[in-house]
N, C-alpha and C positions, 0 to 999 in steps of 0.2 A: 964481416961488415962492422964498422965502427960508428956508433951513434952517440953523440954527446960524451965521447971518450970512453964508452963502454963497448967492449967487444961482444958482438952478437953472432949467431950462426949466419952463414950466407943464405940468402933467399934465392932458391933456384927459380928465377923468374921465367925461365924457358920451359918449365914444367907446367902443363895446362892447369892442374889443380892449384898450384901455388899462385899462378897468374890470376886465376879466378878469385882466390882469397884476397889478393892484393887489390884487384879491381873493386871487389865488394867493400873492402875497408876504405879505399879512397872515396867511393860513392857516399859512404856514411859521413865521412869528414866533410865533404862538400855540401851535402844536404843539410847537415847540422848547422853550418855557419849562417844559413838563411832563417833559421828558426828563432834565434835569440835576440832579435832586434828590439824588442820591448822590455828587456830586462836591464837591471842596474849593471854598472861596469864590473863590479866584483862578481856578480852572478854570471855574466858573460865569460869572464876569465875562467871561472870554475868549470862551466859547461864546455868551453872549447878545450880546456886541458883534459877533462874527463873523456872527450871524444877521441883525442890524440892518444891518451893512455889506453883506451879500448882498442884502437887501431894497432898499436904495438903488441898488445896482448894477443889479438887475433892473429897477427902475422908470425910472432915469435914465441907465443906461449904465455900462459898466465903467469903474472908476476914480473914480466919484462918491464912494465912501467916503473915498478919499484927499483929495479936495477938501474934504469936510465935516469929517473927523476928523483929517486928517494921519496921523501915526504913533501916535497916542495910542489906547489901548484902555481908555477910561474909561467905566464903566457909567452914571454920571449924565449925562455928555455924550451918550452914545448914547440913552438913554431920553428925555432932553429933546428931541433932534432927532427922534426917532421920534414923540414927542408933538406936535411942531410939525407934522409931516407929517400925522398923523391929524386934527388939528384943522382944517388947511387943507382937506383932502379933505372932512371932514364939513361945513364951511361951504358948500362947493360943492354938496354933496348936499342941504343945506337950501335953497339957492337953487332947485334942481330941484323939490323938494317944494312950495315956495311957488308956482311956476308951474303944476305939475300939479294942485294942490288946487283951483285956479280951475275946473277942468274935471271934477271928481269927479262921479259920478252923483248923490250926495246934494245937492250944490250945484245941479246942473242941475235936479233935481227940484223943489227949493225955489223956484228962480227962475221955473219954469213956472207955479207956483201964483199968482204976483203978477199 
């Protein structure tokens, strides 16, 4: 998986433990965005970036944030990297849906009528 031009290990999102880590990390990111409304702009940027740094560290191991972002605390870079992560995970989930849709009850029922 490549994020912000940095090669990271592939996340096996089909593994239940990995999926659980991913879901928890995403929940933390979503919840945090609602907590910072009363802060100054620079504080919001710092807090948002820190949450994204933690997300990457939880998913890929401690220090991943430094590999991806270096010492920069740039909200645009963080959001783009986060978007890349989510898009890559979503494409894997789409792959799973394609496989499982072949065996959905509606499809099986339709095929049995033929």
